[in-house]
N, C-alpha and C positions, 0 to 999 in steps of 0.2 A: 417474793424471792424464793427460789427453789431450794430444796434441801441440799442439792449438790453444790450450789453456789455458797450456801451457808457453811457447808463442810470445808470448802476451799478457803473461805475467809478465816474461819476460827480454828481449823485443824491443819492448815497448810496443804490441803489436797492429799494426793497419794504420793508423798515425797519419798517414801522408802520402798515402794513396791518393786522397783527394779533391782533391789539388792537381794542377793540370794540368802537363804537361811544359813548356809555355811559361812558366808562373809559376816553376817550378824553375830554368829556364835564365836567366830575367830576374833572379831573386834572386841567383843565382850570379855573373852578370855584374856586377851592381851591387856585390856584395861585392868582386869582383876590382878593379873600377875605383876603389872607395873606398880600399882598402888601397894600391893603386898610387899614388894621389894623395897619401896620407898619407906614404908612404916618400919620394916625390919632393920633397914639401914640406920634410920634415925634412932631406933631403940638401942642398937649396938653402939652408936657414937655417943649417945647419952650426954648431951651438952649441958646438963643441969637444969633443963626446963622440962615441963610436962609435954606429952605428945601433942596435946591440943594447941600448944604454942609453936611446936617445931614443925608440924605439918601444916603448910599453908593451904587453906581450903580451896583456893582458886586453882590449885594443881589438878583438882578433879575435872574442871572444865578444860584445862589444857590436855589432859589425858583423853578426854572425849574427842577433841579436835584431831590429835595426832593419829588416832586409830579409826575414827569414823570418817574423817575428812582429811586424810594424810596428804592429798594433793592440793589442798586449799592454800592460797598464799599466806593466810593467817596462821597456818600450822607449821610453817617452815622454821628451821633452827634460829635464824636471826630474829624474826618476830617473837619467838618464844623467849629467847635470851633478853633481847632489848625491851620487849614489852613488859616483862616481869621486873627486871633489874631497874630500869629507868623509872617505872611507875612506883616501885617500892621506895626509891630514893626521893621521889616527889612527895610521896605520902609521909615519909619521915620528916622531910623538910617542912611541910605544912603543919605537921603535928608539933614540931619544935618552935616554929616561928609565928604561928597563929593561935591565939588563945581561945577564940570562938570556935567551938567544935563543929557546928553546922557549916560555918563558912570554910573552915579548914577542910572538911570532907568534900564540899562542893568544889572548892578550888583544886584539891588534889586530883579529883576525877577529871575536871576540865583541863588542867595542865597535862595530865597523863595522856588524854586523847590528843591534844595538840602535839605533844612531844612524839608520840607514836606516829602521827601523820608526818611530822617533820623528819624523823629518823627512819621512816619507811619500815617500821616494825609493828604494824597494826596487829594486836593480839588482844581480843576482848577480855580474857581473864586477867589481863594486867590491871584493869580498872578495879577488879576485886582485890588484887594484891595491894593496891594503893590505899584502899579502905581498911585493909587489915592492919596497916601501920598506924592507923588512927583509932580504930575501934578494937584492936586486939587485946587491950587490957594493959594493966600497969607493967607487967613483965615485958611485953613487947615494946612498950614505949621506953622502958628503962634501957633496952638494948641500943636505942638510937640507930646510928648508921651500921652497927653490927648486924642488925636485922637484914640489911641488904646484902652484905658480902658474906654472911654466914648462912642464916636461915633460908632466905630466898634463893641464894646461889646453890646451896646443897639440893634443895627441892628441884630447881630448874635443871641442873646438871644431871640429876638422876632420871628425871622424866625424859629429858632429851636423849640420854644414853639408851634408855629402854625403848624409846621410839625408833631410834636408829637400828637397834638389834632386832626388835620384834617385827618391824615392817620389812626388814631385809629377809626375814624368814617366811613371811606371809606371801604366797604366790600373787603375782600381778600388782604388787605394791611397788611404787617408785618413790622412795623417800631417802633423802630430801629430794624435792622436785628440782631437777637440773635443766629445766626448759627443754625437755625432750618430748617427742610425740609418742603416741601409742604405737606399738609395733605395726598396727594396721595401716599407718599413714604412708609408709614407704610403698607398700603394695598398691594402695589407692592412687598414689602419685604417679606410678608407672603406667597406670591404665589410661588410655587415650580417650578421655571424655571431654570434648571441647564445647559441649552444649550447656554447660553450667559455669557460672563465674569462678575463675581461678583466684580464690581469696587467699591472702597471705597474712602472716602475723601482724604486719603493720596496719592492715585493713581492720582487723579486730581490735587492735590497740586504739585506733582512731575511734571506732564505734564505742568502745568502753569509755573513752573520754567524753562522749556525748551523753552518757547515762547520768541519771540523777543519783549521786552518791557512789559509794564504793561497790564494785562488782567483784564478788568473791570467787573468781575463776580466772585462770590465766589464758593467754592468747592461744597457746598450744592446745589446751583442752577444748577451747571453742572451735578450733579448726577440726580437731578429731571428731567432735560431736557433729559438726557440719558435714563431714565426710560420711559418717555413719548414717546421718539423716538422708543424704543423697542416695546412698546405696539402698536404704529401706524404701525410699520413694521409687527407685528404679524397679525393685522387686514387686512393688505394688502397682507398677505401670502408671505412676502419676507424674513421671518426668519423661519427656520425649525430646527428640533432637530439635523439634520446632519450638520448644519452650524458650 
């Protein structure tokens, strides 16, 4: 097996080479500023618990998603809210009603995954939140349902508010994703190119339904990528009228 293939398997290939240095710096700064605001807010509110109990660790992963992959379906407002709140409630419930800790943890993650599927709020950090309700220590467990509607809710609302503000200020960000195309789409659609398939959202939605597992990209982005790829092929003279 070649070194290139090994790199692709173990390191995910060159997944970030298309991202500019400025975008990387801006996303990193936005994450820094967001967590700083969250910690300072919690310090100011001082709910009688230590910071390590008031700051839900899974918010770090949510911050990553909203600034590194803001167009991802998993990074949108409802998945963030539903994913964390629902999962935290499931974690608290399992902690209260199941005495066996390993079974409680496994059940909480399993039910959280199912609930997020069912409610269409898939958000991976939510499974970390559900485990926090179980392994967060005596102080977290003593809060019971208060953990959901106070601790988790404060964290979620703050992260989401910062995501809305910061992504609005960052050029070329569209957050939340409102099923809109890249500005390039309108120009591309007006160009009369009849020698390639005119694919629409429903075509990509059908294609996604045939994939094994969840595809973390929406139909509009798939079409935009397809159109950019067509233009690149044209410039490279790899697409012709006879194709």
